[in-house]
N, C-alpha and C positions, 0 to 999 in steps of 0.2 A: 505493499501500500505508498502511495504517495505521501508525505508529511503535509498536513495543514498548517498550513501557514497562520492562519488565524491564531492557533494554539501553542505553536512552537515556542520554547521558551526561549526570554532575550536573552544575548548574553549577557552576563555582570556587570556592569564600569570595567573597562581596563586600569583602570589607576585605581582602585581600592583593591585589588588582584596583589598578592605576594610575588616578587619575582619570578619563581618558580612555574607559577601560574600562566608568565602570561605568553607566553610561547604554544601552551597547550590550547588558550583559549582563544585566542587569536589565529589559530588553524583551524581549530575543528567549527568555527563560526564565523570565521571569513574567506576559510579555502576548503576546496573540498576533501575527501580521506585521501590517507596518503599510508602506506606502510612505514616511516619511518618512525623510530623510535625515541623516546624520551628517558631523558638520563636516572639511573635509578637513585635513590638518595640514598643518606644514611640514617642508620637507625641509634639513635640513646639506648642503651642496655642499664639492664634494673637489677642490681647485688642484693642477694637475699639477705636476710639477718638471721643471726640463731637466736633462737628464745631464752626467753628470760628463768629465769627458777621457778616462778607462775605457771608456765607453759605455755600463756600469750606472747611475745615478744616484745621489744623493744617499745617504747610509748615515741622512739624517734623516727621523726619521716625514713620511710626509704631512703635510701640515696642514687643517685643517678650519674653513670657518666664513667667518670676516670679512676674511681678506687679499687680497679680491677675487678669487674662480674664472675660471680659465682654461677650462675646464668643467662644465657642472651638469647635475642630472637634477630636472625639475619634474615626470615623471612615471610616477617609482619609491617606490612605497609608501614611508612611513616604518617604521620596526622597530615601532613599534607596533601601527602599524594591521597588516603582518605575522604578527604572534604573534597579535593579535588572530582573524583569518582564519584562522590553521589551529589557535588552539585548536576554535572552532565547528568546523572540517573535523573533526577530533576524532569528531565525533558519526556521519560516517561509516566511521571504524573499531567503532563499536560497536553501532550498531544493524543489527540483523538483517532478509536478504531476508523477507519477508513471508510468499512464498511458497511458500518450503520452514516455515517455524512453521506454516501452513495444516496440512503435511500432515506435520505428526508427525518430523521429523526434529530430531535432538537437536541443539544447537551449527554449528548453521547459517550460511552463511559473511555475511559482512557484505556492504554496498554498498560499501566499497572495496575487498574482496576481488575483488567480479566486476570492477569498475573495472579494478583493477590487471590483471589476466589477461586483457580485453579490448586492453590497452595494449600488452602483450607480444604479444597477436595480429598487432594492427597494425604492431609490429617486426619478426617474424618473416615477413612475407608478402611476399613474393616482390614485386619492382617490375613495377608495374603503368600500362601506358600512359596518362599524365596524372592520375595520381593522385599524393599527397604524402603518401610517409608518416609524417613527420614531425608534417602536419597531424590525421591519425587519430591517434596517439599521444594531442595534446591532445586532438583530439576524444573519447578514449576515458576520457583523465581527467578533463575536468568534466563529460558526458551526464549524471549524475547528484546534481551535484555539488548541485544544490538542496534534494536528500533532508536534507542535514543538517541543515536547517529543519522539511521538511513532509513526511519520513519518506518509506517504500518507499509508494506508494498503487498497488495491485491491483486488478484486474479486480471483483474478491472483497468488494471494499469502495463500490461503485455510486456512483463517484464519476466523472460523464460527466469524457467528454475535455478536452473547453474549460475546465473547472472546474479539472482537473488542471492544464493548461497554464495556466490564471491564477492559480495555487495557485505554481507552480515558479518561474512569472519573476517574482511579486511576489517571491518568496525568494531567487530571484538576484539581482534588485535591490538587496537589502538588505544579501547577500555580497559586492558589490561596491562600494556605501558605505561598508561596511566595510575593506575593501581601502584605501579612500581617492580612488576613481576614477583616473582618467587611462589612460594606454596597457596596463595590464596590465587592470585591470578592465576595460575594454571588449572586449579579446582574447578571454577569458572568456565578456562576453553574446554576442560575433560565435560564438566557437564550438558556444557551447549554441544558439543559433539556428538556428543550417545542422541541426544534427540533428536537432533539434525539427521543424524543417521537409520534411528531409529533401532540401535544396537543393541536393547536389554531390554529386560521385563519391567525396570519402572521407565526405560523412556515407554515402550506399548500403553503402559497405562497411564502417563502423562500426555500421550498425544489422543488417548480416547478423553481423556480430561480438558482438552483443548476442545473438542468437541462439543463436547456432556457443555460445557461454559456458554459455546457459542450460541448452541439450539436453547440453552435454558435464556439466555440475555436476548435470543428474539422472540420466543414467547413472553417473556415479563417486557417486552416494547410494543410486540402486540394486542397486550392489553393496555398497556398505557397511552398509546397512542393511535389506537384504533386500526392497526395498518396487517397488509396477510405480507407475512415475511418467507414468503415457501422458498424463494433462494437458498438459505440457509438450512432448509429441511432435506432438499434437495441432495446439496451438495456433498454431505455428511453421510446420509444413507448409504446403508452396507458396509461402509468405510471405520466402525469401531473394531479392536482387537483382542478385546479380553470381556470376563462375563458383566466385571463391575461396569464397565464403559455402555457396555449393551444395554446393560440394565437400569441402570440411569438414564440412560437415553430413553428406554421404554418406558419408565415414566413420565419423562418429560413431553414426548411426544401423546402415552396416554390423553392428559391432560389438556394437551392442547385439541386433539381432537374430539375430547368430549364438547369442549368450550364452541369448538369451530361448529360440531351439530348442535348445542342448544343456540347459537346466534342464527343457523339459518331455518329449524324451527320457529 
């Protein structure tokens, strides 16, 4: 789906950004996506303290930095990287889903709205053999994250699937570089790729949740706006992979069919 310019996040004033953020925001907001990287930022280490005789630790604050840490994390993103990353992700909250805009829905859901309810679906789903629900939640939270840069690309935009995937992959790399690389960035890449390739039981389930969330939202908009959004039900029919997805989709369809029957009587 193309980005809806009216809902696009305006860049923060460049004069208010720290020097480390200026290059990123000037490139993301003023220039096309490029595969160039960002410098990794050095991290502050935290020194552990021995417990006092009462078993609680010193009342002195933990020391930072120079005194020789007992443990340190070199893979945690810096505070600057985190805030830059989260500021970019704000676009997920403000960019509306293009399919609803194309069908004249006023005040439609954002990309973040869609991902949030998918994460809830992953949370409340019953335990399934061989399925890690925590991983499903993580996949749901990142599966559309690249749309913070490329926007919501729909079939109506005429972008081939391979090109859509290429754009999103490049955007994801930009975002992970902005986060500073390391374990968290690699985890996001792995989760996104797993979903993109539909390569695990967790990805299968979250793919189904993506479609269930779509038709549930379509059904809710039909009630709210007095429309019939048949396209979304037709495009997902027969594409559910899991028993949970099929069961939840059948419940949405049953409720919709009952409503349509009552309206036509």
